[in-house]
KEKEBA-931663 format. One line per field, with one value per residue (C-alpha): x, y, z; residue number from 1. Coordinates in steps of 0.2 Angstrom, whole numbers, padded with zeros to 4 digits, always signed. Example, Ala and Ser with C-alpha at 12.3 -4.5 7.8 and 13.67 -1.06 7.14 Angstrom:
KEKEBA-931663
c1 = +0062;+0068
c2 = -0022;-0005
c3 = +0039;+0036
n = 1;2
END
This chain:
KEKEBA-931663
c1 = -0052;-0042;-0039;-0034;-0025;-0022;-0008;+0010;+0011;+0012;-0006;-0007;+0008;+0002;-0015;-0006;+0004;-0012;-0022;-0009;-0006;-0024;-0025;-0030;-0022;-0016;-0010;-0005;-0007;+0006;+0006;+0024;+0039;+0045;+0043;+0043;+0055;+0056;+0048;+0053;+0050;+0034;+0029;+0021;+0012;+0009;-0006;+0003;+0018;+0007;-0002;+0015;+0020;+0004;+0009;+0025;+0035;+0050;+0055;+0068;+0084;+0075;+0072;+0072;+0062;+0053;+0054;+0046;+0034;+0039;+0028;+0037;+0032;+0039;+0053;+0058;+0050;+0045;+0026;+0020;+0029;+0022;+0031;+0029;+0039;+0025;+0012;+0024;+0022;+0004;+0000;+0014;+0021;+0033;+0031;+0044;+0051;+0057;+0060;+0046;+0057;+0064;+0046;+0041;+0055;+0051;+0033;+0038;+0051;+0039;+0028;+0030;+0039;+0028;+0014;+0016;+0014;+0022;+0018;-0001;-0012;-0031;-0043;-0060;-0066;-0083;-0090;-0105;-0111;-0098;-0083;-0071;-0062;-0050;-0045;-0028;-0023;-0015;-0031;-0025;-0038;-0036;-0049;-0053;-0066;-0063;-0054;-0045;-0042;-0026;-0021;-0018;-0027;-0030;-0037;-0043;-0052;-0062;-0067;-0073;-0082;-0089;-0088;-0087;-0072;-0055;-0049;-0051;-0036;-0036;-0026;-0010;+0005;+0021;+0038;+0048;+0062;+0074;+0092;+0108;+0105;+0114;+0114;+0108;+0089;+0090;+0073;+0062;+0050;+0048;+0034;+0037;+0020;+0017;+0005;+0017;+0014;+0022;+0040;+0044;+0059;+0064;+0078;+0075;+0089;+0106;+0111;+0095;+0083;+0065;+0059;+0044;+0036;+0018;+0013;-0001;-0004;-0014;-0017;-0016;+0001;+0016;+0028;+0041;+0058;+0067;+0058;+0072;+0073;+0054;+0055;+0069;+0060;+0043;+0051;+0064;+0066;+0060;+0070;+0083;+0085;+0075;+0088;+0102;+0091;+0087;+0106;+0110;+0099;+0103;+0093;+0081;+0080;+0063;+0047;+0031;+0015;-0001;-0014;-0028;-0044;-0057;-0075;-0075;-0088;-0101;-0098;-0080;-0084;-0098;-0101;-0084;-0074;-0068;-0056;-0042;-0029;-0028;-0041;-0055;-0049;-0035;-0031;-0017;-0001;-0003;+0000;+0005;-0011;-0014;-0002;-0008;-0025;-0022;-0014;-0030;-0040;-0028;-0031;-0049;-0051;-0043;-0052;-0069;-0063;-0061;-0077;-0089;-0096;-0102;-0089;-0103;-0108;-0089;-0091;-0105;-0096;-0079;-0086;-0096;-0081;-0069;-0078;-0080;-0062;-0055;-0066;-0062;-0043;-0046;-0055;-0040;-0028;-0037;-0041;-0024;-0016;-0020;-0007;-0018;-0034;-0042;-0038;-0019;-0023;-0024;-0006;+0001;+0016;+0005;-0009;+0002;+0012;-0003;-0004;+0012;+0004;-0003;+0007;+0017;+0007;-0009;-0003;+0003;-0012;-0023;-0012;-0014;-0035;-0033;-0023;-0036;-0050;-0043;-0038;-0047;-0031;-0024
c2 = +0021;+0005;+0000;-0017;-0015;-0032;-0031;-0024;-0019;-0001;+0003;-0005;+0003;+0021;+0018;+0014;+0030;+0041;+0034;+0035;+0053;+0057;+0050;+0031;+0017;+0005;-0014;-0020;-0040;-0046;-0065;-0064;-0067;-0049;-0033;-0039;-0029;-0038;-0033;-0020;-0001;+0009;+0024;+0037;+0051;+0068;+0062;+0048;+0058;+0072;+0060;+0052;+0069;+0072;+0056;+0063;+0053;+0062;+0056;+0067;+0058;+0042;+0033;+0045;+0061;+0059;+0075;+0067;+0053;+0048;+0036;+0027;+0016;-0003;+0004;+0017;+0032;+0046;+0048;+0059;+0068;+0073;+0087;+0079;+0095;+0106;+0094;+0095;+0114;+0114;+0101;+0105;+0087;+0078;+0060;+0048;+0031;+0021;+0003;-0005;-0011;+0008;+0014;-0001;+0004;+0023;+0019;+0007;+0019;+0031;+0018;+0016;+0000;-0015;-0008;-0022;-0040;-0052;-0071;-0067;-0076;-0071;-0085;-0078;-0061;-0056;-0039;-0032;-0016;-0015;-0020;-0031;-0048;-0057;-0075;-0081;-0099;-0102;-0098;-0080;-0065;-0047;-0035;-0018;-0005;-0005;-0016;-0010;-0024;-0020;-0038;-0037;-0044;-0062;-0053;-0064;-0049;-0046;-0065;-0064;-0048;-0047;-0066;-0070;-0076;-0070;-0056;-0062;-0064;-0053;-0062;-0054;-0053;-0043;-0049;-0036;-0034;-0021;-0023;-0012;+0000;-0004;+0015;+0031;+0033;+0049;+0056;+0051;+0036;+0028;+0017;+0008;+0001;-0012;-0026;-0039;-0029;-0015;-0012;+0001;+0007;+0021;+0024;+0020;+0028;+0021;+0015;+0004;+0004;-0004;-0012;-0022;-0032;-0034;-0050;-0062;-0074;-0091;-0099;-0116;-0114;-0122;-0110;-0102;-0111;-0098;-0081;-0071;-0082;-0080;-0061;-0059;-0069;-0059;-0042;-0047;-0032;-0018;-0002;+0002;+0000;-0016;-0027;-0018;-0020;-0039;-0042;-0036;-0048;-0064;-0079;-0076;-0056;-0057;-0060;-0064;-0057;-0061;-0045;-0047;-0036;-0035;-0030;-0014;-0016;-0004;-0004;-0007;-0017;-0020;-0013;-0010;-0017;-0009;-0013;-0002;-0004;-0020;-0028;-0017;-0014;-0025;-0019;-0021;-0012;-0004;+0016;+0013;+0019;+0004;+0011;+0028;+0023;+0014;+0029;+0039;+0026;+0029;+0047;+0047;+0033;+0043;+0058;+0048;+0041;+0058;+0066;+0053;+0051;+0033;+0021;+0009;+0023;+0025;+0012;+0021;+0037;+0031;+0019;+0033;+0044;+0032;+0020;+0031;+0037;+0019;+0011;+0023;+0019;+0000;+0004;+0014;+0002;-0014;-0005;+0005;-0010;-0025;-0039;-0050;-0049;-0037;-0022;-0023;-0015;+0001;-0002;-0004;+0008;+0018;+0022;+0025;+0038;+0047;+0052;+0061;+0076;+0081;+0096;+0091;+0105;+0098;+0081;+0086;+0095;+0079;+0069;+0081;+0080;+0061;+0062;+0074;+0065;+0050;+0058;+0066;+0074;+0085
c3 = +0129;+0129;+0109;+0104;+0086;+0077;+0067;+0068;+0050;+0043;+0045;+0063;+0069;+0062;+0070;+0087;+0085;+0080;+0095;+0108;+0103;+0104;+0123;+0121;+0128;+0115;+0114;+0096;+0094;+0082;+0079;+0071;+0083;+0080;+0067;+0050;+0041;+0024;+0009;-0005;-0004;-0001;-0013;-0002;-0013;-0006;+0006;+0014;+0018;+0025;+0037;+0042;+0047;+0056;+0067;+0070;+0059;+0052;+0034;+0030;+0026;+0024;+0007;-0008;-0012;-0028;-0040;-0056;-0062;-0080;-0091;-0106;-0119;-0119;-0132;-0119;-0128;-0116;-0116;-0100;-0086;-0069;-0059;-0042;-0034;-0040;-0032;-0016;-0015;-0019;-0005;+0008;+0007;-0005;-0013;-0007;-0007;+0006;+0011;+0020;+0035;+0037;+0038;+0050;+0061;+0061;+0066;+0080;+0087;+0092;+0103;+0122;+0127;+0127;+0116;+0104;+0110;+0099;+0095;+0097;+0086;+0085;+0085;+0091;+0097;+0105;+0106;+0116;+0122;+0135;+0125;+0116;+0121;+0110;+0112;+0105;+0099;+0115;+0125;+0131;+0132;+0129;+0133;+0127;+0123;+0105;+0092;+0075;+0063;+0053;+0050;+0030;+0016;+0023;+0039;+0053;+0060;+0044;+0043;+0062;+0061;+0043;+0037;+0020;+0009;+0006;-0007;-0025;-0037;-0051;-0063;-0063;-0051;-0047;-0047;-0037;-0027;-0018;-0023;-0026;-0040;-0056;-0060;-0052;-0055;-0047;-0040;-0054;-0053;-0069;-0077;-0094;-0101;-0114;-0120;-0110;-0094;-0086;-0078;-0065;-0055;-0043;-0031;-0013;-0004;+0001;-0016;-0017;-0032;-0031;-0047;-0052;-0066;-0068;-0077;-0080;-0065;-0064;-0047;-0055;-0064;-0057;-0047;-0058;-0054;-0064;-0063;-0070;-0087;-0087;-0085;-0098;-0111;-0108;-0108;-0122;-0134;-0121;-0121;-0109;-0094;-0094;-0098;-0088;-0072;-0076;-0080;-0062;-0053;-0046;-0041;-0026;-0029;-0037;-0025;-0032;-0025;-0033;-0036;-0025;-0022;-0010;-0013;-0002;+0010;+0015;+0033;+0038;+0055;+0067;+0085;+0092;+0079;+0063;+0050;+0040;+0027;+0017;+0029;+0024;+0006;-0002;-0019;-0032;-0030;-0047;-0044;-0026;-0018;-0005;+0009;+0006;+0008;+0023;+0031;+0025;+0035;+0051;+0051;+0048;+0061;+0074;+0072;+0072;+0089;+0095;+0089;+0090;+0108;+0107;+0101;+0094;+0081;+0075;+0062;+0053;+0053;+0048;+0034;+0027;+0026;+0019;+0009;-0008;-0009;-0005;-0018;-0031;-0026;-0028;-0046;-0052;-0046;-0054;-0071;-0074;-0081;-0092;-0093;-0105;-0114;-0127;-0115;-0119;-0136;-0127;-0121;-0138;-0143;-0154;-0143;-0128;-0139;-0143;-0125;-0126;-0134;-0116;-0109;-0093;-0084;-0088;-0084;-0068;-0064;-0068;-0057;-0043;-0044;-0043;-0028;-0020;-0026;-0016;+0001;+0015;+0020;+0006
n = 1;2;3;4;5;6;7;8;9;10;11;12;13;14;15;16;17;18;19;20;21;22;23;24;25;26;27;28;29;30;31;32;33;34;35;36;37;38;39;40;41;42;43;44;45;46;47;48;49;50;51;52;53;54;55;56;57;58;59;60;61;62;63;64;65;66;67;68;69;70;71;72;73;74;75;76;77;78;79;80;81;82;83;84;85;86;87;88;89;90;91;92;93;94;95;96;97;98;99;100;101;102;103;104;105;106;107;108;109;110;111;112;113;114;115;116;117;118;119;120;121;122;123;124;125;126;127;128;129;130;131;132;133;134;135;136;137;138;139;140;141;142;143;144;145;146;147;148;149;150;151;152;153;154;155;156;157;158;159;160;161;162;163;164;165;166;167;168;169;170;171;172;173;174;175;176;177;178;179;180;181;182;183;184;185;186;187;188;189;190;191;192;193;194;195;196;197;198;199;200;201;202;203;204;205;206;207;208;209;210;211;212;213;214;215;216;217;218;219;220;221;222;223;224;225;226;227;228;229;230;231;232;233;234;235;236;237;238;239;240;241;242;243;244;245;246;247;248;249;250;251;252;253;254;255;256;257;258;259;260;261;262;263;264;265;266;267;268;269;270;271;272;273;274;275;276;277;278;279;280;281;282;283;284;285;286;287;288;289;290;291;292;293;294;295;296;297;298;299;300;301;302;303;304;305;306;307;308;309;310;311;312;313;314;315;316;317;318;319;320;321;322;323;324;325;326;327;328;329;330;331;332;333;334;335;336;337;338;339;340;341;342;343;344;345;346;347;348;349;350;351;352;353;354;355;356;357;358;359;360;361;362;363;364;365;366;367;368;369;370;371;372;373;374;375;376;377;378
END
């Protein structure tokens, strides 16, 4: 089968690898002039690394393996600790942080030359019982038996196939960066939560640290000319290492990404066209489920294309297998953090510290059950 994949991000390249390994002919259409290697680092939970292993992507030596997830209050007080090594042993794959550009490079390195066509902007598509045809902004046409929309949260394919509007803003945004680490964070990923928002940091390998701050966001507000000053004001008085991390940054280190969320559709496509990743279920980056869910989509779609005889029936089977878990991940990501309003009371120092009575083994078991509930793989 000839498959057109729109988008050469993580999900599109992963889909291309999986489909080629399954014997399909694949062409990836990417509107950029080359691979987009920018952005911060990606947290891969046990399900994400397991699927990448299935795709033949070797992560050993790339980024930073995670052994512990630590939750602290805004003052820095330890609340909960999750043993990620215990989960790695249980699931057969370890959690890891890896720069986005490194993961893109690893995914692309396994593709045959010429698989990705750059500078191709999809404007229209037509699908019928025989196949799919895509027209670009320059009048070129590409044809195939099946089409995969992996073109991100502002997906053109989603608009053409399902109609409707863009993903909605949630009222929060993340300021983040991948910069030289001012200290060694080791193999622990740390999240500090307070009523002003949250702050997280973790090593990403090669002396780099991924850090982020989640704060309120209003689309009508003027852009922040001095985001570091804003963050220093908002998180003043927080415990170590917030001040140390902020002091290590320079202008231009912090990028802002408003949180968006799609209503997860009941059917992830139509006819011979399907969606995956952010194009299907864009969600806030809270708890880092977005990329892992995109990889779950890839694994399920590859399986469906190999087991469902009629390509036109793939949409229904694929959607039914993935929708519930992706919708749950989206709900968890959207409700796990409040940056304004009454729900921030639950993130006060006193109430968060009350959760510190949970034994580490029980906390780890609960996190493992969450990961398993979100995965078709582990």
